[in-house]
MITORPA-19931 format. One record per residue (C-alpha): residue in one letter; x negated, y, z negated. Coordinates in steps of 0.2 Angstrom, whole numbers, always signed. Layout:
# residues N
residuo->A; u->X; v->Y; w->Z
...
This chain:
# residues 340
residuo->M; u->-98; v->+237; w->-911
residuo->L; u->-110; v->+223; w->-905
residuo->P; u->-102; v->+209; w->-915
residuo->Y; u->-85; v->+214; w->-908
residuo->I; u->-92; v->+213; w->-890
residuo->L; u->-100; v->+196; w->-894
residuo->R; u->-84; v->+190; w->-901
residuo->R; u->-74; v->+195; w->-885
residuo->L; u->-87; v->+187; w->-874
residuo->A; u->-86; v->+171; w->-883
residuo->L; u->-67; v->+172; w->-881
residuo->L; u->-70; v->+174; w->-863
residuo->V; u->-77; v->+156; w->-863
residuo->V; u->-62; v->+149; w->-872
residuo->V; u->-50; v->+158; w->-860
residuo->L; u->-59; v->+151; w->-845
residuo->V; u->-59; v->+133; w->-851
residuo->G; u->-41; v->+135; w->-855
residuo->M; u->-36; v->+142; w->-838
residuo->S; u->-47; v->+128; w->-830
residuo->A; u->-36; v->+115; w->-839
residuo->I; u->-20; v->+123; w->-835
residuo->T; u->-24; v->+127; w->-816
residuo->F; u->-31; v->+109; w->-814
residuo->A; u->-15; v->+101; w->-820
residuo->L; u->-4; v->+113; w->-810
residuo->T; u->-13; v->+111; w->-794
residuo->H; u->-13; v->+92; w->-795
residuo->I; u->+6; v->+91; w->-799
residuo->V; u->+9; v->+99; w->-782
residuo->P; u->+14; v->+84; w->-770
residuo->G; u->+2; v->+81; w->-755
residuo->D; u->-14; v->+73; w->-751
residuo->P; u->-28; v->+86; w->-748
residuo->A; u->-39; v->+73; w->-740
residuo->R; u->-25; v->+69; w->-727
residuo->L; u->-23; v->+88; w->-723
residuo->L; u->-42; v->+90; w->-721
residuo->A; u->-44; v->+75; w->-710
residuo->G; u->-29; v->+80; w->-699
residuo->P; u->-12; v->+71; w->-695
residuo->H; u->-20; v->+59; w->-682
residuo->A; u->-35; v->+53; w->-693
residuo->R; u->-36; v->+35; w->-697
residuo->Q; u->-33; v->+29; w->-715
residuo->E; u->-52; v->+24; w->-716
residuo->Q; u->-57; v->+42; w->-712
residuo->V; u->-45; v->+49; w->-725
residuo->D; u->-52; v->+37; w->-738
residuo->A; u->-70; v->+42; w->-734
residuo->L; u->-66; v->+61; w->-736
residuo->A; u->-57; v->+57; w->-753
residuo->R; u->-73; v->+48; w->-759
residuo->L; u->-84; v->+62; w->-753
residuo->Y; u->-75; v->+75; w->-763
residuo->G; u->-71; v->+64; w->-778
residuo->L; u->-52; v->+64; w->-775
residuo->D; u->-51; v->+45; w->-777
residuo->R; u->-56; v->+46; w->-795
residuo->P; u->-44; v->+47; w->-810
residuo->L; u->-38; v->+64; w->-815
residuo->P; u->-47; v->+65; w->-832
residuo->E; u->-63; v->+60; w->-824
residuo->Q; u->-61; v->+73; w->-810
residuo->Y; u->-58; v->+87; w->-823
residuo->W; u->-73; v->+82; w->-833
residuo->I; u->-84; v->+82; w->-818
residuo->Y; u->-77; v->+99; w->-814
residuo->L; u->-79; v->+106; w->-831
residuo->T; u->-97; v->+100; w->-833
residuo->G; u->-101; v->+108; w->-816
residuo->L; u->-92; v->+124; w->-822
residuo->L; u->-104; v->+125; w->-837
residuo->R; u->-119; v->+125; w->-824
residuo->G; u->-111; v->+138; w->-813
residuo->D; u->-105; v->+126; w->-801
residuo->L; u->-87; v->+129; w->-795
residuo->G; u->-86; v->+114; w->-784
residuo->M; u->-85; v->+112; w->-765
residuo->S; u->-71; v->+120; w->-755
residuo->L; u->-61; v->+108; w->-744
residuo->T; u->-56; v->+122; w->-732
residuo->T; u->-73; v->+130; w->-728
residuo->R; u->-84; v->+115; w->-733
residuo->R; u->-95; v->+127; w->-743
residuo->P; u->-98; v->+129; w->-762
residuo->V; u->-83; v->+139; w->-769
residuo->L; u->-95; v->+151; w->-778
residuo->D; u->-103; v->+156; w->-761
residuo->D; u->-86; v->+159; w->-754
residuo->L; u->-81; v->+170; w->-769
residuo->L; u->-97; v->+180; w->-767
residuo->Q; u->-93; v->+183; w->-749
residuo->Y; u->-75; v->+187; w->-750
residuo->L; u->-75; v->+196; w->-767
residuo->P; u->-83; v->+213; w->-761
residuo->A; u->-68; v->+216; w->-749
residuo->T; u->-55; v->+213; w->-762
residuo->A; u->-65; v->+224; w->-775
residuo->E; u->-66; v->+238; w->-762
residuo->L; u->-47; v->+237; w->-760
residuo->A; u->-44; v->+235; w->-778
residuo->F; u->-55; v->+250; w->-783
residuo->A; u->-47; v->+261; w->-770
residuo->A; u->-30; v->+257; w->-776
residuo->L; u->-36; v->+260; w->-794
residuo->A; u->-43; v->+276; w->-789
residuo->L; u->-26; v->+281; w->-781
residuo->T; u->-17; v->+275; w->-797
residuo->V; u->-28; v->+286; w->-809
residuo->L; u->-30; v->+302; w->-798
residuo->L; u->-11; v->+302; w->-794
residuo->G; u->-3; v->+293; w->-809
residuo->I; u->-10; v->+303; w->-823
residuo->P; u->-7; v->+321; w->-816
residuo->L; u->+11; v->+316; w->-810
residuo->G; u->+15; v->+309; w->-827
residuo->V; u->+9; v->+325; w->-836
residuo->L; u->+18; v->+336; w->-823
residuo->A; u->+34; v->+326; w->-826
residuo->A; u->+32; v->+328; w->-845
residuo->L; u->+29; v->+346; w->-844
residuo->R; u->+44; v->+348; w->-833
residuo->H; u->+55; v->+337; w->-843
residuo->G; u->+73; v->+337; w->-838
residuo->R; u->+70; v->+347; w->-822
residuo->A; u->+70; v->+343; w->-804
residuo->T; u->+52; v->+339; w->-804
residuo->D; u->+54; v->+327; w->-818
residuo->H; u->+68; v->+318; w->-809
residuo->A; u->+59; v->+317; w->-793
residuo->V; u->+44; v->+309; w->-801
residuo->R; u->+54; v->+297; w->-811
residuo->F; u->+63; v->+292; w->-795
residuo->L; u->+47; v->+289; w->-786
residuo->A; u->+41; v->+279; w->-800
residuo->V; u->+56; v->+268; w->-800
residuo->A; u->+55; v->+266; w->-781
residuo->G; u->+36; v->+261; w->-783
residuo->V; u->+40; v->+247; w->-795
residuo->S; u->+55; v->+241; w->-786
residuo->L; u->+48; v->+240; w->-768
residuo->P; u->+40; v->+223; w->-764
residuo->A; u->+22; v->+224; w->-758
residuo->F; u->+25; v->+215; w->-742
residuo->W; u->+40; v->+225; w->-738
residuo->L; u->+31; v->+241; w->-741
residuo->G; u->+16; v->+236; w->-731
residuo->L; u->+26; v->+231; w->-716
residuo->G; u->+36; v->+247; w->-717
residuo->L; u->+20; v->+257; w->-718
residuo->Q; u->+13; v->+248; w->-703
residuo->I; u->+28; v->+251; w->-693
residuo->I; u->+28; v->+270; w->-697
residuo->F; u->+9; v->+274; w->-696
residuo->F; u->+4; v->+262; w->-683
residuo->Q; u->+18; v->+258; w->-672
residuo->Q; u->+28; v->+274; w->-672
residuo->L; u->+14; v->+288; w->-676
residuo->S; u->-2; v->+279; w->-670
residuo->L; u->-11; v->+287; w->-685
residuo->L; u->-18; v->+272; w->-694
residuo->P; u->-24; v->+255; w->-690
residuo->I; u->-13; v->+240; w->-693
residuo->G; u->-25; v->+229; w->-703
residuo->G; u->-42; v->+222; w->-705
residuo->R; u->-57; v->+231; w->-712
residuo->L; u->-64; v->+237; w->-695
residuo->G; u->-58; v->+238; w->-677
residuo->S; u->-62; v->+225; w->-665
residuo->L; u->-76; v->+236; w->-657
residuo->D; u->-83; v->+242; w->-673
residuo->A; u->-99; v->+233; w->-680
residuo->P; u->-100; v->+231; w->-699
residuo->P; u->-114; v->+239; w->-708
residuo->A; u->-129; v->+230; w->-714
residuo->R; u->-123; v->+220; w->-729
residuo->V; u->-130; v->+226; w->-746
residuo->T; u->-115; v->+226; w->-757
residuo->G; u->-102; v->+219; w->-745
residuo->A; u->-91; v->+234; w->-748
residuo->Y; u->-91; v->+243; w->-731
residuo->L; u->-89; v->+260; w->-738
residuo->V; u->-104; v->+258; w->-749
residuo->D; u->-114; v->+250; w->-736
residuo->A; u->-110; v->+263; w->-723
residuo->L; u->-115; v->+277; w->-735
residuo->L; u->-131; v->+268; w->-739
residuo->A; u->-135; v->+266; w->-720
residuo->A; u->-129; v->+284; w->-717
residuo->D; u->-117; v->+278; w->-704
residuo->T; u->-103; v->+291; w->-704
residuo->A; u->-94; v->+283; w->-690
residuo->T; u->-92; v->+266; w->-698
residuo->F; u->-88; v->+274; w->-715
residuo->A; u->-74; v->+284; w->-706
residuo->A; u->-68; v->+268; w->-698
residuo->A; u->-68; v->+258; w->-714
residuo->A; u->-59; v->+272; w->-724
residuo->G; u->-46; v->+273; w->-711
residuo->H; u->-43; v->+254; w->-712
residuo->L; u->-42; v->+255; w->-731
residuo->V; u->-28; v->+268; w->-732
residuo->L; u->-13; v->+258; w->-729
residuo->P; u->-18; v->+242; w->-739
residuo->A; u->-24; v->+253; w->-754
residuo->I; u->-7; v->+263; w->-754
residuo->T; u->+3; v->+247; w->-753
residuo->L; u->-7; v->+239; w->-767
residuo->A; u->-7; v->+255; w->-778
residuo->A; u->+12; v->+258; w->-777
residuo->G; u->+17; v->+247; w->-791
residuo->S; u->+3; v->+251; w->-803
residuo->L; u->+5; v->+270; w->-799
residuo->A; u->+23; v->+269; w->-804
residuo->V; u->+19; v->+260; w->-821
residuo->V; u->+5; v->+272; w->-825
residuo->T; u->+15; v->+288; w->-821
residuo->R; u->+29; v->+282; w->-832
residuo->M; u->+18; v->+278; w->-846
residuo->M; u->+8; v->+294; w->-845
residuo->R; u->+25; v->+304; w->-845
residuo->A; u->+31; v->+295; w->-860
residuo->S; u->+15; v->+296; w->-869
residuo->V; u->+13; v->+315; w->-866
residuo->L; u->+31; v->+318; w->-872
residuo->E; u->+28; v->+309; w->-888
residuo->T; u->+12; v->+318; w->-891
residuo->L; u->+20; v->+335; w->-888
residuo->D; u->+31; v->+332; w->-903
residuo->A; u->+17; v->+328; w->-914
residuo->D; u->+13; v->+339; w->-930
residuo->Y; u->-5; v->+342; w->-925
residuo->V; u->+1; v->+350; w->-908
residuo->R; u->+13; v->+361; w->-917
residuo->T; u->-1; v->+366; w->-929
residuo->A; u->-12; v->+370; w->-914
residuo->R; u->+1; v->+381; w->-906
residuo->A; u->+4; v->+390; w->-923
residuo->K; u->-14; v->+394; w->-924
residuo->G; u->-13; v->+404; w->-907
residuo->L; u->-22; v->+392; w->-896
residuo->S; u->-18; v->+394; w->-878
residuo->E; u->-7; v->+381; w->-869
residuo->R; u->-22; v->+375; w->-859
residuo->V; u->-33; v->+372; w->-874
residuo->V; u->-18; v->+363; w->-883
residuo->L; u->-15; v->+352; w->-868
residuo->G; u->-33; v->+348; w->-864
residuo->R; u->-40; v->+346; w->-882
residuo->H; u->-25; v->+339; w->-891
residuo->V; u->-12; v->+332; w->-880
residuo->L; u->-21; v->+324; w->-865
residuo->K; u->-34; v->+316; w->-875
residuo->N; u->-22; v->+307; w->-887
residuo->A; u->-9; v->+303; w->-873
residuo->L; u->-23; v->+294; w->-863
residuo->I; u->-25; v->+280; w->-876
residuo->P; u->-9; v->+270; w->-872
residuo->T; u->-11; v->+274; w->-854
residuo->I; u->-29; v->+267; w->-853
residuo->T; u->-21; v->+251; w->-860
residuo->V; u->-10; v->+250; w->-845
residuo->L; u->-24; v->+254; w->-833
residuo->G; u->-34; v->+239; w->-840
residuo->L; u->-20; v->+227; w->-837
residuo->Q; u->-17; v->+235; w->-820
residuo->A; u->-35; v->+231; w->-815
residuo->G; u->-31; v->+213; w->-816
residuo->T; u->-14; v->+215; w->-808
residuo->L; u->-22; v->+223; w->-793
residuo->L; u->-33; v->+208; w->-790
residuo->A; u->-18; v->+196; w->-792
residuo->G; u->-7; v->+207; w->-781
residuo->A; u->-20; v->+208; w->-767
residuo->V; u->-14; v->+191; w->-762
residuo->L; u->+1; v->+197; w->-753
residuo->V; u->-7; v->+214; w->-747
residuo->E; u->-22; v->+205; w->-739
residuo->A; u->-10; v->+193; w->-730
residuo->V; u->+0; v->+207; w->-723
residuo->F; u->-15; v->+217; w->-718
residuo->S; u->-26; v->+203; w->-713
residuo->W; u->-39; v->+209; w->-726
residuo->P; u->-53; v->+196; w->-727
residuo->G; u->-54; v->+195; w->-746
residuo->I; u->-50; v->+183; w->-760
residuo->G; u->-32; v->+185; w->-758
residuo->L; u->-32; v->+179; w->-740
residuo->Y; u->-44; v->+166; w->-745
residuo->T; u->-32; v->+160; w->-759
residuo->V; u->-17; v->+159; w->-747
residuo->R; u->-28; v->+147; w->-735
residuo->A; u->-34; v->+137; w->-750
residuo->I; u->-16; v->+135; w->-756
residuo->S; u->-10; v->+130; w->-739
residuo->N; u->-24; v->+116; w->-738
residuo->L; u->-22; v->+110; w->-756
residuo->D; u->-40; v->+116; w->-759
residuo->Y; u->-40; v->+113; w->-778
residuo->A; u->-58; v->+119; w->-781
residuo->A; u->-55; v->+136; w->-772
residuo->V; u->-38; v->+139; w->-781
residuo->M; u->-46; v->+136; w->-797
residuo->G; u->-61; v->+146; w->-793
residuo->V; u->-50; v->+161; w->-789
residuo->T; u->-40; v->+159; w->-805
residuo->L; u->-55; v->+158; w->-816
residuo->L; u->-62; v->+174; w->-808
residuo->V; u->-46; v->+184; w->-810
residuo->S; u->-45; v->+177; w->-828
residuo->A; u->-62; v->+183; w->-832
residuo->I; u->-59; v->+200; w->-824
residuo->Y; u->-43; v->+202; w->-835
residuo->V; u->-53; v->+198; w->-851
residuo->L; u->-68; v->+210; w->-846
residuo->A; u->-55; v->+224; w->-842
residuo->N; u->-47; v->+223; w->-859
residuo->L; u->-64; v->+223; w->-867
residuo->L; u->-68; v->+240; w->-857
residuo->V; u->-51; v->+246; w->-863
residuo->D; u->-56; v->+243; w->-881
residuo->L; u->-73; v->+252; w->-879
residuo->A; u->-64; v->+267; w->-871
residuo->Y; u->-53; v->+268; w->-886
residuo->V; u->-69; v->+272; w->-896
residuo->V; u->-74; v->+286; w->-884
residuo->L; u->-57; v->+294; w->-885
residuo->D; u->-54; v->+292; w->-904
residuo->P; u->-70; v->+287; w->-914
residuo->R; u->-59; v->+284; w->-929
residuo->I; u->-54; v->+267; w->-922
residuo->A; u->-72; v->+261; w->-923
residuo->E; u->-74; v->+268; w->-941
residuo->Q; u->-58; v->+261; w->-947
residuo->G; u->-62; v->+244; w->-939
residuo->T; u->-45; v->+244; w->-931
residuo->M; u->-50; v->+239; w->-913
residuo->R; u->-39; v->+225; w->-905
residuo->T; u->-44; v->+207; w->-907
């Protein structure tokens, strides 16, 4: 097990270096002068040239990439042109908001997607199955920005039940920063009012972000349960006289979860990537909104920092998925068939 984990962590380094090269090339292909954008439209050329020298934008591209790569090995992600701060500091500031949103969306995906998939499989061909499949298709088909705007119109403008965006109201004071996640920090401070306000602001963005992943997990769980129900060991368990609850809990669900967990691991990274649109719609101050501003300002270092962060999360999520396989089916580790 340990050698496998070490190999995957070594692969993480290779992935990050490869992603840094691809992202560096793509960001520099985009036409535009970040120094001019930073200086402003009325700045003199001397001021633009001074900013280019300050941030190393006047150097050849191979030299710029080498400087960035050597800094990356030291944990230096460069300086943001937008905030004039180290990119690592920006990510540490904005990541907790995105992580809180992504975890809330992932919780909705797991708590609703798995039971709905099981329910649809057990009611195969009936009205419940058709309704769940329709909702799953709708969840995949609806664009996140359209769904978010629709929810804002219904629950904020029409019903006045939930806030339109942001992490807290204009009159609410954020809790003392410990983790950066308002729900966690409010609980640690025993501040129930702030916790309720933060939870209310989290509802609509989390639903919007979870819609696509929820649909994917529901369909995967439904298909996996249907396939497992036809397995020989399930028929054998029923022939032994085991109750339906025992058959489902001990034999069906445990084996049906294995492919679903694979999808959940991929969705963890997808939620972070999808947070860009959702955070823009709901004015959620996370790395998604930070990325939108960085792209608008041709902030190369910030865009690359976010890309590397999402890539690392993808690799780590897949590592956790592989470890979850062993928990669900120890034979995978014994036979040495874990994914490489």
